[in-house]
VEXDREN-2710 file (C-alpha; in Angstrom, 1 decimal):
% VEXDREN-2710
k/r/px/py/pz
1/MET/82.9/3.8/-65.4
2/LYS/81.6/2.5/-62.1
3/ILE/79.5/5.0/-60.1
4/ASN/80.3/5.3/-56.4
5/TRP/76.7/5.7/-55.0
6/ASN/78.0/6.2/-51.5
7/SER/80.0/9.3/-52.6
8/LYS/78.8/12.6/-51.0
9/TYR/78.8/14.5/-54.4
10/THR/77.0/11.7/-56.2
11/THR/74.2/11.9/-53.5
12/ILE/74.0/15.7/-53.9
13/ALA/73.9/15.4/-57.7
14/VAL/71.0/12.8/-57.5
15/TYR/69.0/15.0/-55.1
16/SER/69.6/18.1/-57.2
17/PHE/68.4/16.3/-60.3
18/ILE/65.2/15.1/-58.4
19/VAL/64.5/18.6/-57.2
20/ALA/65.0/20.1/-60.7
21/CYS/62.6/17.5/-62.2
22/ALA/60.1/18.2/-59.4
23/SER/60.3/21.9/-60.0
24/ILE/59.9/21.6/-63.8
25/THR/56.9/19.3/-63.2
26/PHE/55.3/21.7/-60.8
27/TYR/55.8/24.6/-63.2
28/LEU/54.3/22.7/-66.1
29/VAL/51.3/21.7/-63.9
30/ALA/50.8/25.2/-62.6
31/SER/51.0/26.8/-66.0
32/GLU/48.5/24.3/-67.5
33/ILE/46.3/23.9/-64.5
34/ARG/43.0/23.6/-66.4
35/ALA/44.4/21.0/-68.7
36/PHE/45.8/19.2/-65.7
37/GLN/42.5/19.3/-63.9
38/LEU/40.8/18.0/-67.1
39/LYS/43.2/15.1/-67.3
40/ILE/42.8/14.3/-63.6
41/SER/39.0/14.4/-64.1
42/GLN/39.3/12.0/-67.1
43/ILE/41.4/9.6/-65.1
44/THR/39.0/9.8/-62.1
45/SER/36.1/9.1/-64.4
46/THR/37.8/6.1/-65.8
47/LEU/38.7/4.7/-62.4
48/MET/35.3/5.6/-60.8
49/PRO/33.9/2.0/-60.8
50/PHE/37.1/1.0/-58.9
51/ILE/36.8/3.9/-56.5
52/ILE/33.2/3.2/-55.8
53/GLY/34.0/-0.5/-55.5
54/PHE/36.8/0.2/-53.0
55/VAL/34.5/2.4/-50.9
56/MET/31.7/-0.2/-50.9
57/ALA/34.1/-3.0/-50.0
58/TYR/35.6/-0.9/-47.1
59/LEU/32.2/-0.2/-45.7
60/PHE/30.6/-3.6/-46.3
61/ASN/33.7/-5.2/-44.7
62/PHE/32.4/-4.2/-41.3
63/ILE/29.2/-6.2/-41.9
64/LEU/31.1/-9.1/-43.3
65/LYS/33.5/-9.2/-40.3
66/PHE/30.4/-9.2/-38.0
67/TYR/28.9/-12.2/-39.8
68/GLU/32.2/-14.1/-40.0
69/GLY/33.4/-13.3/-36.5
70/ARG/30.1/-13.6/-34.6
71/LEU/27.3/-15.3/-36.4
72/LEU/29.1/-18.0/-38.4
73/ASN/31.5/-18.8/-35.5
74/LEU/28.5/-19.6/-33.3
75/SER/26.8/-21.9/-35.8
76/ALA/27.6/-25.4/-37.2
77/LEU/29.7/-23.7/-39.8
78/LYS/32.5/-23.0/-37.3
79/THR/34.5/-25.9/-38.6
80/SER/33.7/-25.2/-42.3
81/LYS/36.3/-24.2/-44.8
82/ARG/37.2/-20.5/-45.1
83/LYS/35.8/-20.3/-48.6
84/VAL/32.4/-21.7/-47.5
85/LYS/32.2/-19.2/-44.6
86/ARG/33.3/-16.3/-46.9
87/GLY/30.7/-17.2/-49.4
88/ILE/27.9/-17.4/-46.9
89/GLY/29.2/-14.2/-45.2
90/LEU/29.1/-12.3/-48.5
91/VAL/25.6/-13.5/-49.3
92/LEU/24.4/-12.3/-45.9
93/THR/26.3/-9.0/-46.2
94/TYR/24.9/-8.0/-49.6
95/CYS/21.4/-9.2/-48.6
96/THR/21.6/-7.0/-45.5
97/VAL/22.7/-4.0/-47.6
98/ALA/19.9/-4.7/-50.1
99/LEU/17.4/-4.9/-47.3
100/PHE/18.5/-1.5/-45.9
101/ILE/18.3/0.1/-49.3
102/TYR/14.9/-1.4/-50.0
103/LEU/13.5/-0.2/-46.6
104/PHE/14.9/3.3/-47.2
105/LEU/13.4/3.5/-50.7
106/ILE/10.0/2.2/-49.7
107/PHE/9.4/3.8/-46.3
108/VAL/11.8/6.8/-45.9
109/PHE/12.5/8.3/-49.3
110/PRO/8.9/8.9/-50.4
111/GLN/8.0/10.5/-47.0
112/LEU/11.2/12.5/-47.2
113/VAL/10.3/13.9/-50.6
114/SER/6.7/14.6/-49.4
115/SER/8.0/16.5/-46.3
116/ILE/10.3/18.6/-48.4
117/VAL/7.6/19.4/-51.0
118/GLY/5.1/20.2/-48.2
119/LEU/7.6/22.5/-46.5
120/ALA/8.4/24.3/-49.7
121/ASN/4.6/24.9/-50.3
122/ASP/3.9/25.9/-46.7
123/ILE/6.8/28.3/-46.3
124/PRO/5.0/31.4/-47.9
125/THR/2.1/30.9/-45.4
126/TYR/4.5/30.6/-42.4
127/ILE/6.4/33.7/-43.5
128/SER/3.1/35.6/-43.9
129/ASN/2.0/34.6/-40.4
130/ILE/5.3/35.7/-38.8
131/THR/5.1/39.0/-40.7
132/LYS/1.6/39.6/-39.2
133/ILE/2.9/38.7/-35.8
134/VAL/5.7/41.3/-36.1
135/ASN/3.2/44.0/-37.3
136/GLU/0.8/43.2/-34.5
137/PHE/3.7/43.3/-31.9
138/ASN/4.7/46.7/-33.3
139/SER/1.2/48.2/-33.2
140/LYS/0.7/46.9/-29.6
141/TYR/4.0/48.1/-28.1
142/GLU/4.7/51.0/-30.5
143/ILE/8.4/50.3/-31.2
144/GLN/10.4/53.3/-32.3
145/GLU/10.5/53.7/-36.0
146/GLU/14.3/53.3/-36.4
147/TYR/14.3/50.0/-34.4
148/TYR/11.2/48.8/-36.3
149/ASN/12.8/49.5/-39.7
150/LEU/15.9/47.7/-38.6
151/LEU/13.9/44.7/-37.5
152/VAL/11.9/44.7/-40.8
153/ASP/15.2/44.9/-42.8
154/GLN/16.7/42.0/-41.0
155/TRP/13.6/40.0/-41.3
156/GLU/13.5/40.6/-45.0
157/LYS/17.0/39.4/-45.4
158/TYR/16.3/36.2/-43.3
159/LYS/13.1/35.7/-45.2
160/ASP/14.8/35.8/-48.6
161/SER/17.5/33.4/-47.4
162/ILE/14.9/31.0/-46.0
163/ILE/12.9/31.0/-49.1
164/ARG/16.0/30.4/-51.2
165/PHE/17.1/27.6/-49.0
166/VAL/13.8/25.8/-49.0
167/THR/13.1/26.2/-52.7
168/ASN/16.6/24.9/-53.5
169/LEU/15.9/21.7/-51.4
170/ILE/13.8/20.2/-54.2
171/PRO/16.3/20.8/-57.0
172/VAL/19.1/19.5/-54.8
173/LEU/17.2/16.4/-54.1
174/GLY/16.5/16.0/-57.8
175/ASN/20.1/16.5/-58.7
176/ILE/21.2/13.9/-56.2
177/THR/18.6/11.4/-57.7
178/LYS/19.8/12.4/-61.2
179/THR/23.4/11.8/-60.3
180/VAL/22.7/8.4/-58.8
181/LEU/20.7/7.3/-61.8
182/SER/23.3/8.6/-64.3
183/SER/26.0/6.8/-62.4
184/ILE/24.0/3.5/-62.1
185/TRP/26.4/1.7/-64.5
186/ASN/29.4/2.8/-62.4
187/ILE/27.6/1.7/-59.3
188/VAL/26.8/-1.7/-60.7
189/LEU/30.5/-2.2/-61.8
190/GLY/31.6/-0.9/-58.4
191/LEU/29.3/-3.5/-56.7
192/ILE/31.0/-6.2/-58.8
193/VAL/34.5/-4.9/-57.9
194/SER/33.6/-4.8/-54.2
195/ILE/32.6/-8.4/-54.3
196/TYR/35.9/-9.4/-55.9
197/LEU/37.8/-7.3/-53.3
198/LEU/35.9/-8.9/-50.4
199/ILE/36.2/-12.5/-51.7
200/ASP/40.0/-12.4/-51.7
201/LYS/40.7/-9.5/-49.3
202/GLU/43.5/-11.4/-47.5
203/ARG/45.3/-12.0/-50.7
204/PHE/45.2/-8.3/-51.6
205/PHE/46.5/-7.4/-48.1
206/SER/49.4/-10.0/-48.6
207/LEU/50.2/-8.6/-52.0
208/GLY/50.4/-5.1/-50.6
209/LYS/52.8/-6.3/-47.9
210/LYS/54.9/-8.1/-50.5
211/ILE/55.2/-5.0/-52.7
212/THR/56.1/-2.8/-49.7
213/ARG/58.8/-5.2/-48.5
214/ALA/60.2/-5.4/-52.0
215/LEU/60.4/-1.7/-52.5
216/PHE/61.6/-0.5/-49.1
217/SER/64.1/-1.5/-46.5
218/GLU/62.9/-3.7/-43.7
219/GLU/62.6/-0.8/-41.2
220/ARG/60.7/1.4/-43.6
221/ALA/58.5/-1.4/-44.8
222/ASN/57.6/-2.3/-41.2
223/ARG/56.8/1.4/-40.5
224/ILE/54.6/1.7/-43.6
225/ILE/52.7/-1.5/-42.7
226/GLU/52.2/-0.3/-39.1
227/LEU/50.9/3.0/-40.4
228/SER/48.5/1.2/-42.7
229/HIS/47.1/-0.8/-39.8
230/ARG/46.9/2.3/-37.7
231/SER/45.0/4.3/-40.4
232/ASN/42.6/1.3/-41.0
233/LYS/42.0/1.1/-37.3
234/ILE/41.3/4.8/-36.9
235/PHE/39.1/5.2/-39.9
236/GLY/37.4/1.8/-39.5
237/ASN/36.5/2.3/-35.9
238/PHE/35.4/5.9/-36.4
239/LEU/33.3/5.3/-39.6
240/SER/31.6/2.1/-38.5
241/GLY/30.9/3.4/-35.0
242/LYS/29.6/6.8/-36.2
243/ILE/27.3/5.3/-38.8
244/LEU/25.8/2.9/-36.3
245/ASP/25.6/5.7/-33.6
246/SER/24.0/8.1/-36.0
247/THR/21.5/5.5/-37.2
248/ILE/20.5/4.8/-33.6
249/ILE/20.2/8.6/-32.8
250/GLY/18.1/9.2/-36.0
251/ILE/15.7/6.3/-35.1
252/LEU/15.5/7.5/-31.4
253/THR/14.8/11.0/-32.5
254/PHE/12.1/9.9/-34.9
255/ILE/10.3/7.8/-32.2
256/ILE/10.4/10.6/-29.6
257/LEU/9.3/13.4/-32.0
258/SER/6.5/11.1/-33.2
259/ILE/5.3/10.7/-29.7
260/VAL/5.2/14.4/-29.0
261/LYS/3.7/15.0/-32.5
262/MET/6.4/17.4/-33.8
263/PRO/5.9/18.7/-37.4
264/TYR/8.1/17.3/-40.2
265/THR/9.2/14.4/-37.9
266/LEU/10.8/12.3/-40.6
267/LEU/12.6/15.2/-42.3
268/VAL/13.9/16.6/-39.0
269/SER/15.0/13.1/-37.8
270/PHE/16.8/12.5/-41.1
271/ILE/18.7/15.8/-40.7
272/VAL/19.6/15.0/-37.1
273/GLY/20.8/11.5/-38.0
274/ILE/22.9/12.6/-41.0
275/THR/24.6/15.5/-39.3
276/ASN/25.3/13.4/-36.2
277/ILE/28.0/11.7/-38.2
278/ILE/30.0/14.9/-37.9
279/PRO/31.8/14.7/-34.6
280/PHE/31.3/17.2/-31.8
281/PHE/29.6/19.9/-33.8
282/GLY/27.2/17.7/-35.8
283/PRO/24.3/17.9/-33.3
284/PHE/24.4/21.7/-33.5
285/ILE/24.7/21.7/-37.3
286/GLY/21.6/19.5/-37.5
287/ALA/19.5/21.0/-34.7
288/ILE/19.7/24.7/-35.9
289/PRO/18.0/24.3/-39.3
290/SER/15.6/21.7/-37.9
291/ALA/14.6/24.1/-35.1
292/ILE/14.0/26.9/-37.7
293/ILE/11.8/24.5/-39.8
294/ILE/9.7/23.7/-36.7
295/PHE/9.7/27.4/-35.6
296/PHE/7.6/28.3/-38.6
297/VAL/4.9/25.9/-37.5
298/SER/5.1/26.6/-33.7
299/PRO/7.7/28.6/-31.8
300/ILE/6.8/26.7/-28.6
301/LYS/7.4/23.3/-30.3
302/SER/10.7/24.6/-31.7
303/LEU/11.8/25.3/-28.1
304/TRP/10.7/21.9/-27.0
305/PHE/12.6/20.4/-29.9
306/LEU/15.8/22.0/-28.8
307/ILE/15.3/20.6/-25.3
308/ILE/14.6/17.1/-26.6
309/ILE/17.7/17.2/-28.9
310/PHE/19.8/18.4/-25.9
311/ILE/18.6/15.5/-23.8
312/ILE/19.2/13.0/-26.7
313/GLN/22.7/14.3/-27.3
314/GLN/23.5/13.9/-23.6
315/ILE/22.3/10.3/-23.7
316/ASP/24.4/9.8/-26.9
317/GLY/27.5/11.5/-25.5
318/ASN/27.4/9.7/-22.1
319/ILE/25.9/6.3/-22.9
320/ILE/25.4/5.3/-26.5
321/GLY/28.5/7.0/-28.0
322/PRO/31.0/5.6/-25.5
323/LYS/29.5/2.1/-25.8
324/ILE/29.9/2.1/-29.6
325/LEU/32.9/4.2/-30.2
326/GLY/34.9/3.3/-27.1
327/ASP/37.6/5.7/-26.2
328/SER/37.5/9.3/-27.3
329/LEU/39.3/10.6/-30.3
330/GLY/42.2/11.7/-28.2
331/ILE/42.3/15.3/-29.4
332/SER/40.9/18.5/-27.9
333/ALA/37.8/20.3/-29.1
334/PHE/40.1/23.0/-30.7
335/TRP/41.7/20.4/-33.0
336/ILE/38.3/18.9/-33.9
337/LEU/37.1/22.4/-34.9
338/PHE/40.3/23.0/-36.8
339/SER/40.1/19.7/-38.7
340/LEU/36.4/20.2/-39.5
341/LEU/36.9/23.7/-40.9
342/VAL/39.9/22.8/-43.0
343/ALA/38.6/19.5/-44.4
344/GLY/35.1/20.9/-44.8
345/LYS/36.4/23.8/-46.9
346/ILE/38.5/21.5/-49.1
347/PHE/36.3/18.4/-49.5
348/GLY/32.8/19.7/-48.5
349/PHE/30.5/17.3/-46.6
350/ILE/32.9/14.4/-47.1
351/GLY/35.6/16.5/-45.5
352/LEU/33.3/17.0/-42.5
353/VAL/33.0/13.2/-42.1
354/ILE/36.6/12.1/-42.7
355/GLY/38.3/15.3/-41.5
356/VAL/38.6/14.3/-37.9
357/PRO/39.9/10.7/-38.3
358/LEU/42.3/12.0/-41.0
359/PHE/43.6/14.6/-38.5
360/VAL/43.9/12.0/-35.8
361/PHE/46.0/9.9/-38.1
362/VAL/48.3/12.8/-39.0
363/TYR/48.4/13.9/-35.4
364/SER/49.4/10.4/-34.2
365/ILE/52.3/10.4/-36.7
366/ALA/53.5/13.8/-35.6
367/LYS/53.2/12.8/-32.0
368/ASP/55.4/9.7/-32.6
369/ILE/58.1/11.7/-34.3
370/ILE/58.2/14.5/-31.7
371/GLU/58.2/12.1/-28.7
372/ASN/60.9/9.9/-30.3
373/ARG/63.1/13.0/-30.8
374/LEU/62.5/14.1/-27.2
375/GLU/63.3/10.6/-25.9
376/LYS/66.6/10.6/-27.8
377/LYS/67.5/13.9/-26.2
378/GLY/66.6/12.5/-22.8
379/LEU/63.7/14.9/-22.4
380/PRO/60.2/14.0/-20.9
381/ARG/57.5/13.0/-23.5
382/GLU/54.4/14.2/-21.6
383/THR/53.1/17.7/-22.4
384/LYS/52.3/18.4/-18.8
385/GLU/56.0/18.3/-18.0
386/TYR/56.5/21.5/-20.0
387/MET/53.7/23.4/-18.2
388/GLU/55.0/26.2/-15.9
END
């Protein structure tokens, strides 16, 4: 018997079957959530070299594009075959990455570990000195007993938190090193995968387009391809720009703090540079713990540090950032805070990094849908038109 797929009841029956299957699948997953998580973990572990390779290829592609688009086009290789340029570009790209890793391991990492160990050893002395200052202040100005007890209780809580935080820095650093070393084989395989991906990246893009056009109608295929280009542009511009911007800010902070002889210069500059990747609130996230670290050595220097960071962030926000990142993210500070809180809660530090561009991508899709519906209804698209 021939099925009439255009029939209303056939369509309802198909959709009902799909909903029933989806409901059963959801129930089975929810009832066996631990087994499902274990299975997902096993699959992720198996695919980890490919995940690492894809991330490497995506990040290294920015360097490769720079060499192919700028350096090799200005040289005698401009008329060379694409494979020759790609080969030279890959060699330069991976040599650049290897150089950065080498410089970090030789110059930054040892001093970073030394600063953390020194801070952990010196914290008890700093806390003892601050306790003496509090006691001397109380004996000099004779604070009422109830206020003094409240001050001491709060200080004890902060003191325990600070000691816990600092003493946990060394195990955390050790766990990160252990994780990297235990995953060295996956990293090596990921490196090989990234090379293959970058060698023939145009072919992979073409294959993706081919599959998309085969599976979907022309209109939907064009929409999916357009969204793929949009997501790549949003994430690519944001990540490459933020990494470059944060590197510049970290180096600038290190130079200035070295000139004014701030304590724990490298550690503080590293924290400021890393947290600067987080948009909008990153400088505050990095400045507060750094100021506390410096406060233990010298409260006056801690105040000067906050002033210096404020000046650096003004330079970054008004000069360096716009030059590198171009236009703003196109969303308000409220949505930036929303995306950071939600993505950070779900994905941790990775969520803080990718949360904003991910929200911008979803926001752009929602904006397209809403504005298209308004246009069909003959209503204005601009938000200001709806303000009373």
